[in-house]
C-alpha positions in Angstrom: 0.0 0.0 0.0 1.1 3.5 -0.7 0.0 6.9 0.6 -1.0 9.6 -1.8 -0.4 13.3 -1.3 -4.0 13.7 0.0 -3.3 11.2 2.7 -5.4 8.3 1.3 -4.0 4.9 0.7 -4.3 2.8 -2.4 -3.0 -0.6 -3.5 0.0 -0.4 -5.9 -1.8 -1.3 -9.2 -5.4 -0.4 -8.6 -6.8 1.9 -11.3 -3.4 1.9 -13.1 -1.9 0.1 -16.0 1.5 0.4 -14.5 3.4 -2.4 -12.8 6.5 -2.2 -10.7 8.4 -5.0 -12.4 10.1 -4.7 -15.8 7.8 -7.4 -17.3 4.1 -7.1 -17.5 2.0 -9.5 -15.4 1.1 -12.8 -17.1 -2.4 -11.6 -18.1 -0.8 -8.9 -20.3 1.7 -11.2 -22.0 0.9 -12.5 -25.4 2.4 -15.1 -27.7 4.6 -13.1 -30.0 6.4 -14.9 -32.8 10.1 -14.7 -32.6 10.7 -15.3 -36.3 9.4 -13.3 -39.2 9.2 -14.9 -42.6 9.1 -12.6 -45.6 7.8 -13.7 -49.0 9.3 -11.9 -51.9 9.9 -12.3 -55.6 13.5 -12.5 -56.9 14.2 -9.7 -59.3 17.0 -10.1 -61.7 19.7 -7.5 -61.3 20.9 -5.4 -64.1 24.4 -6.4 -65.4 25.8 -3.2 -63.9 23.9 -3.3 -60.5 26.3 -3.0 -57.6 29.4 -2.5 -59.8 31.6 0.5 -59.9 31.7 2.3 -63.2 34.9 2.3 -65.3 37.1 5.3 -64.6 36.7 8.1 -67.1 39.6 9.0 -69.4 41.7 11.8 -67.9 40.4 15.2 -68.9 37.0 13.9 -70.2 35.1 16.3 -68.0 37.5 19.3 -68.1 35.6 22.6 -68.4 32.3 20.7 -67.7 30.1 21.6 -64.8 28.0 18.6 -63.7 24.7 19.8 -62.2 21.7 18.1 -60.8 18.7 19.9 -62.2 15.4 20.7 -60.5 12.4 18.4 -60.8 10.7 19.1 -64.2 13.7 20.9 -65.7 15.5 19.8 -68.9 19.3 19.9 -69.0 19.0 22.8 -71.4 17.1 25.0 -68.9 19.3 23.7 -66.0 22.4 24.9 -67.7 20.9 28.2 -68.8 20.0 28.9 -65.2 23.8 28.6 -64.4 24.5 31.7 -66.5 25.6 31.6 -70.1 26.2 27.9 -70.0 24.7 25.4 -72.4 24.1 21.6 -72.1 26.7 19.3 -73.7 24.9 16.3 -75.2 28.3 14.9 -76.0 29.2 14.7 -72.3 25.9 13.2 -71.0 26.8 9.6 -71.7 29.8 10.0 -69.3 27.4 10.8 -66.5 25.3 7.7 -67.1 26.4 5.9 -64.0 25.2 5.3 -60.5 28.6 6.6 -59.2 28.0 10.0 -61.0 24.5 10.3 -59.7 25.6 9.4 -56.1 28.1 12.3 -56.2 25.1 14.7 -56.4 22.2 13.0 -54.6 21.7 10.3 -52.0 19.7 7.7 -54.1 17.8 6.7 -50.9 15.9 3.9 -52.7 19.0 2.7 -54.7 20.2 3.0 -58.2 19.7 0.9 -61.2 19.8 0.8 -65.0 16.2 1.2 -66.3 15.5 -0.7 -69.5 12.0 1.0 -69.7 13.3 4.5 -69.0 12.0 7.3 -71.2 14.4 7.9 -74.1 16.7 10.8 -73.4 15.7 11.4 -69.8 18.3 9.3 -68.0 20.5 9.6 -65.9 18.1 11.1 -63.4 16.9 11.0 -59.8 13.1 10.5 -59.1 12.0 12.9 -56.4 10.7 11.3 -53.1 7.2 12.8 -53.5 6.6 10.9 -56.8 3.9 8.3 -57.1 5.1 4.8 -56.1 4.8 3.6 -59.8 7.5 6.2 -60.6 9.9 4.7 -58.1 10.4 7.6 -55.7 13.9 8.4 -54.3 15.5 6.1 -56.9 18.4 7.0 -59.1 18.0 5.7 -62.7 20.5 5.3 -65.5 19.9 4.3 -69.1 20.7 0.8 -70.2 23.9 0.5 -72.1 27.5 1.7 -71.6 29.1 5.0 -70.9 30.2 5.5 -74.5 26.9 6.9 -75.9 25.3 3.6 -76.9 22.3 4.1 -74.5 18.8 4.7 -75.6 18.7 8.4 -76.3 20.8 9.5 -73.4 22.3 12.4 -75.3 19.1 14.5 -75.4 19.4 17.8 -73.5 15.8 18.9 -74.0 13.9 16.1 -72.3 12.1 16.8 -69.1 9.9 15.0 -66.6 7.9 16.5 -63.7 9.1 14.1 -61.1 12.7 13.6 -62.3 15.9 15.6 -61.5 18.3 15.2 -64.5 22.1 15.0 -64.1 23.4 17.5 -66.6 26.7 18.4 -68.3 27.0 22.2 -68.7 29.8 23.8 -70.7 
């Protein structure tokens, strides 16, 4: 029994859901499974997933400013916002790697080559507020290699409302 400030006495657990010991009384304990089994589908990884990109040839990005554009902006408008700079379509294939994207954004949901990506849009980061079908917080690169053989990766004018493009400004 304990005494309250008003001088009345009460038993320790009456009218309260608190108990003095670290474990709840047996009536509160439940059978909680100790193992959790997850069902998932195996998704084939892209050939470049998890691999580091080949190093760029020395001087390949000299005088090029690599900029992550705002959502909905093309590389043309992103570079114009940087002053009198213009987008260099010739340098965009060199930025088509997860490594290049991760230098400018966190890629919280990961990074992968997107075989279904819109032609000319990639490499890009999908903003976190995008619909789930757009893969929010994901960095995407175009399928192919970093020598310009991707599907339309050299298009400076492409834009998408939920994508932030990685741009080469000269």
